[in-house]
C-alpha positions as CSV (number, residue, x, y, z in Angstrom):
1,X,-27.7,100.4,-65.2
2,X,-25.5,98.2,-63.0
3,X,-26.7,97.1,-59.7
4,X,-24.6,97.9,-56.8
5,X,-22.6,94.8,-55.6
6,X,-23.1,93.9,-52.0
7,X,-19.9,94.2,-49.8
8,X,-18.4,90.8,-48.9
9,X,-18.9,89.8,-45.3
10,X,-15.8,88.5,-43.6
11,X,-16.2,86.5,-40.4
12,X,-14.8,87.9,-37.4
13,X,-12.3,85.9,-35.2
14,X,-15.0,85.4,-32.6
15,X,-17.5,84.1,-35.2
16,X,-14.9,81.7,-36.6
17,X,-14.4,80.0,-33.2
18,X,-18.1,79.7,-32.5
19,X,-19.7,76.2,-32.5
20,X,-21.7,75.1,-35.5
21,X,-25.3,75.9,-35.8
22,X,-28.0,73.2,-35.2
23,X,-28.6,72.2,-38.8
24,X,-24.8,71.6,-39.3
25,X,-24.6,69.6,-36.1
26,X,-27.6,67.4,-37.1
27,X,-26.0,66.8,-40.5
28,X,-22.9,65.4,-38.9
29,X,-24.9,63.3,-36.5
30,X,-27.1,61.8,-39.3
31,X,-24.1,60.4,-41.1
32,X,-24.4,56.6,-41.2
33,X,-21.4,54.5,-40.0
34,X,-20.1,51.9,-42.5
35,X,-21.2,48.3,-41.8
36,X,-18.8,45.6,-41.0
37,X,-18.9,42.8,-43.3
38,X,-19.1,39.6,-41.2
39,X,-19.4,37.1,-44.0
40,X,-15.8,36.0,-43.9
41,X,-16.0,35.6,-40.0
42,X,-19.2,33.5,-40.2
43,X,-17.4,31.3,-42.8
44,X,-14.5,30.8,-40.5
45,X,-16.8,30.1,-37.6
46,X,-18.7,27.5,-39.6
47,X,-15.4,25.8,-40.6
48,X,-14.2,25.9,-37.0
49,X,-17.5,24.4,-35.9
50,X,-17.2,21.7,-38.6
51,X,-13.7,20.8,-37.5
52,X,-14.7,20.8,-33.8
53,X,-17.6,18.5,-34.7
54,X,-15.2,16.2,-36.6
55,X,-12.8,16.1,-33.6
56,X,-15.7,15.3,-31.2
57,X,-16.9,12.6,-33.7
58,X,-13.4,11.0,-33.7
59,X,-13.2,11.1,-29.9
60,X,-16.6,9.6,-29.5
61,X,-15.7,6.9,-32.1
62,X,-12.5,6.0,-30.2
63,X,-14.5,5.9,-26.9
64,X,-17.0,3.5,-28.5
65,X,-14.3,1.4,-29.8
66,X,-12.5,1.3,-26.5
67,X,-15.8,0.4,-24.8
68,X,-16.4,-2.4,-27.2
69,X,-12.8,-3.7,-26.8
70,X,-13.2,-3.6,-23.0
71,X,-16.6,-5.5,-23.3
72,X,-15.0,-8.3,-25.3
73,X,-14.1,-11.6,-23.7
74,X,-10.5,-11.3,-24.4
75,X,-10.4,-7.9,-22.7
76,X,-12.2,-9.3,-19.6
77,X,-9.6,-12.1,-19.3
78,X,-6.8,-9.5,-19.8
79,X,-8.3,-7.4,-17.1
80,X,-8.5,-10.4,-14.7
81,X,-4.9,-11.1,-15.5
82,X,-3.8,-7.6,-14.8
83,X,-5.7,-7.7,-11.5
84,X,-3.9,-11.0,-10.5
85,X,-0.5,-9.5,-11.4
86,X,-1.3,-6.3,-9.4
87,X,-2.3,-8.5,-6.4
88,X,0.8,-10.6,-6.7
89,X,3.0,-7.5,-7.0
90,X,1.4,-6.0,-3.9
91,X,1.8,-9.3,-2.1
92,X,5.6,-9.5,-3.0
93,X,6.0,-5.8,-1.9
94,X,4.4,-6.5,1.5
95,X,6.5,-9.6,1.9
96,X,9.8,-7.8,1.2
97,X,8.8,-4.9,3.5
98,X,8.0,-7.4,6.3
99,X,11.3,-9.2,5.6
100,X,13.3,-6.0,5.9
101,X,11.5,-5.1,9.2
102,X,12.2,-8.6,10.5
103,X,15.9,-8.2,9.6
104,X,16.0,-4.8,11.4
105,X,14.2,-6.2,14.4
106,X,16.8,-9.1,14.5
107,X,19.7,-6.7,14.3
108,X,18.2,-4.4,17.1
109,X,17.6,-7.4,19.4
110,X,21.3,-8.6,19.0
111,X,22.6,-5.1,19.6
112,X,20.5,-4.7,22.8
113,X,21.5,-8.1,24.0
114,X,25.2,-7.2,23.6
115,X,24.6,-3.9,25.4
116,X,22.9,-5.6,28.3
117,X,25.6,-8.3,28.5
118,X,28.3,-5.5,28.7
119,X,26.4,-3.5,31.2
120,X,25.8,-6.5,33.4
121,X,29.4,-7.3,33.5
122,X,30.3,-3.6,34.4
123,X,27.7,-3.2,37.2
124,X,28.6,-6.6,38.6
125,X,32.3,-5.5,38.8
126,X,31.3,-2.1,40.3
127,X,29.1,-3.9,43.0
128,X,32.0,-6.0,44.1
129,X,35.0,-3.6,43.6
130,X,33.7,-0.3,45.0
131,X,32.8,-1.5,48.4
132,X,36.4,-3.1,48.6
133,X,38.0,0.2,47.6
134,X,36.1,2.1,50.2
135,X,38.3,0.4,52.8
136,X,41.2,2.5,51.5
137,X,42.2,6.2,51.6
138,X,43.4,8.0,48.5
139,X,45.9,10.8,48.0
140,X,43.1,12.9,46.7
141,X,40.9,12.5,49.9
142,X,40.1,15.6,51.9
143,X,39.4,14.5,55.4
144,X,37.2,17.1,57.3
145,X,37.6,17.6,61.0
146,X,33.9,17.3,61.8
147,X,32.2,14.3,60.0
148,X,28.9,14.4,62.0
149,X,27.1,16.9,59.7
150,X,29.0,16.2,56.5
151,X,28.1,13.7,53.8
152,X,30.0,12.5,50.6
153,X,28.5,14.2,47.5
154,X,29.1,11.3,45.1
155,X,30.4,8.1,46.9
156,X,30.7,6.2,43.6
157,X,32.5,8.9,41.7
158,X,35.9,7.8,40.3
159,X,39.1,9.5,41.4
160,X,39.9,12.8,39.8
161,X,42.6,12.8,37.1
162,X,45.7,14.6,38.1
163,X,49.4,14.5,37.7
164,X,50.8,12.5,39.4
165,X,47.7,10.3,39.5
166,X,46.1,9.6,42.9
167,X,46.9,6.4,44.7
168,X,45.0,4.2,47.2
169,X,46.7,3.5,50.5
170,X,45.9,2.4,54.1
171,X,48.0,3.4,57.0
172,X,48.9,0.7,59.6
173,X,47.6,2.9,62.4
174,X,44.5,5.1,61.5
175,X,43.8,8.4,63.3
176,X,40.4,8.9,64.7
177,X,39.4,11.2,61.9
178,X,40.6,8.7,59.2
179,X,38.8,5.8,60.9
180,X,35.5,7.8,61.1
181,X,36.0,8.9,57.4
182,X,36.5,5.4,56.2
183,X,33.6,4.0,58.3
184,X,31.2,6.7,56.9
185,X,32.3,6.2,53.3
186,X,32.0,2.4,53.5
187,X,28.4,2.7,54.5
188,X,27.5,5.3,51.9
189,X,29.4,3.4,49.0
190,X,27.6,0.1,50.0
191,X,24.2,1.7,49.9
192,X,25.0,3.6,46.6
193,X,26.2,0.4,44.9
194,X,23.2,-1.5,45.9
195,X,20.9,1.2,44.6
196,X,22.9,1.3,41.3
197,X,22.5,-2.5,41.0
198,X,18.8,-2.5,41.6
199,X,18.3,0.2,39.0
200,X,20.3,-1.8,36.6
201,X,18.2,-4.9,37.4
202,X,15.0,-3.0,36.3
203,X,16.6,-1.7,33.2
204,X,17.8,-5.3,32.4
205,X,14.3,-6.8,33.0
206,X,12.8,-4.1,30.7
207,X,15.5,-4.8,28.0
208,X,15.1,-8.6,28.1
209,X,11.3,-8.2,27.6
210,X,11.9,-5.9,24.5
211,X,14.5,-8.4,23.2
212,X,11.9,-11.2,23.5
213,X,9.2,-9.3,21.8
214,X,11.6,-8.4,18.9
215,X,12.7,-12.0,18.5
216,X,9.1,-13.2,18.7
217,X,8.2,-10.8,15.8
218,X,11.2,-12.2,13.9
219,X,10.1,-15.8,14.5
220,X,6.6,-15.1,13.5
221,X,7.8,-13.5,10.2
222,X,10.1,-16.4,9.4
223,X,7.3,-18.9,10.0
224,X,5.0,-16.8,7.8
225,X,7.7,-16.8,5.1
226,X,8.1,-20.5,5.3
227,X,4.4,-21.1,5.0
228,X,4.1,-18.7,2.1
229,X,6.9,-20.4,0.2
230,X,5.1,-23.8,0.7
231,X,1.8,-22.3,-0.6
232,X,3.6,-20.7,-3.6
233,X,5.3,-24.0,-4.3
234,X,2.0,-25.7,-4.4
235,X,0.2,-22.9,-6.5
236,X,3.1,-22.3,-9.0
237,X,2.1,-25.1,-11.5
238,X,-1.7,-24.1,-11.5
239,X,-0.9,-20.5,-11.8
240,X,1.5,-20.9,-14.7
241,X,-0.9,-22.9,-16.6
242,X,-3.7,-20.4,-16.1
243,X,-1.3,-17.5,-17.0
244,X,-0.3,-19.3,-20.1
245,X,-3.9,-19.9,-21.2
246,X,-4.9,-16.3,-20.4
247,X,-1.9,-15.0,-22.5
248,X,-2.5,-17.5,-25.4
249,X,-6.2,-16.7,-25.6
250,X,-5.9,-13.1,-27.0
251,X,-3.2,-14.5,-29.4
252,X,-5.6,-17.2,-30.7
253,X,-8.4,-14.6,-31.2
254,X,-6.0,-12.3,-33.1
255,X,-4.9,-15.2,-35.3
256,X,-8.5,-16.2,-36.0
257,X,-9.4,-12.7,-36.9
258,X,-6.4,-12.5,-39.3
259,X,-7.4,-15.9,-40.9
260,X,-10.9,-14.6,-41.4
261,X,-9.6,-11.4,-43.0
262,X,-7.4,-13.4,-45.3
263,X,-10.3,-15.6,-46.3
264,X,-12.4,-12.5,-47.0
265,X,-9.6,-11.1,-49.1
266,X,-9.1,-14.3,-51.1
267,X,-12.9,-14.5,-51.7
268,X,-13.0,-11.0,-52.9
269,X,-9.9,-11.7,-55.2
270,X,-11.6,-14.8,-56.6
271,X,-14.8,-12.8,-57.2
272,X,-12.9,-10.1,-59.1
273,X,-11.2,-12.8,-61.2
274,X,-14.6,-14.4,-62.0
275,X,-16.0,-11.1,-62.9
276,X,-13.1,-10.2,-65.2
277,X,-13.4,-13.6,-67.0
278,X,-17.1,-13.0,-67.5
279,X,-16.5,-9.6,-69.0
280,X,-13.8,-11.1,-71.3
281,X,-16.3,-13.7,-72.4
282,X,-18.9,-11.1,-73.1
283,X,-16.4,-9.1,-75.2
284,X,-15.4,-12.0,-77.4
285,X,-18.8,-12.4,-79.2
286,X,-19.1,-8.7,-79.9
287,X,-15.6,-8.8,-81.6
288,X,-16.7,-11.9,-83.6
289,X,-19.9,-10.1,-84.8
290,X,-17.7,-7.1,-85.9
291,X,-15.5,-9.2,-87.8
292,X,-18.4,-10.9,-89.5
293,X,-19.9,-7.6,-90.5
294,X,-16.6,-6.3,-92.0
295,X,-16.4,-9.6,-93.9
296,X,-19.9,-9.0,-95.5
297,X,-19.0,-5.6,-96.6
298,X,-15.9,-6.7,-98.4
């Protein structure tokens, strides 16, 4: 008798969206992740370390060779020669700079002297000419009626430019206002001209002192250059001989090293030739014996 089949259970939509039960979740968590194979990377690391070590070794070797080269006698002489050349170059640079400064000071002194000479002639002429012109009236003068409280604003000012230009004149008979105006202007012009001359004297004294100082510097620089040329003329033969010796010494050492290398090479070549001859001599008896054995057999 057939057993009744159990009806198939279909999950409802709500059950389909429910989270997995605890055993299913544990099974997914217990899955092991695949391990990463690091053998290739370690090999590359080792190769990189070895190459880095080779580079460091090369650098250290170059450093040691440089240190040995600097410690040699030729390197010391070369270093001393370089120091002397640097000192000579610095000395020449300073000398050229001082010469340029001296040339500039000389030009400045000459220019200031010319300016002072020009100003001196101008102020001397003004000191003499302006008081003489103050005795005359000009067509541009405005004579006030009351001169007791009025003063000239600029007694040394030149005549204004106009067309036609103003003219100086002096009437044969002066009015009282003209006479008072001229007298007042003569006094003010004389005082202003004297003040202007005194101010220029101070300026000229200061300029002369500056010119003397500049020319003193130029003279000191010229004396120093003459002394330096004399010293260089005396030291030139000795310095040239020392420089030639210092330059020839490294060349001689290099030539000696090359000769030693050539001797070593020739000795090694001679040894190789001797060894080849000995080997040939050793091979000859063996060949003779082999010929003898063949002859016996026949």
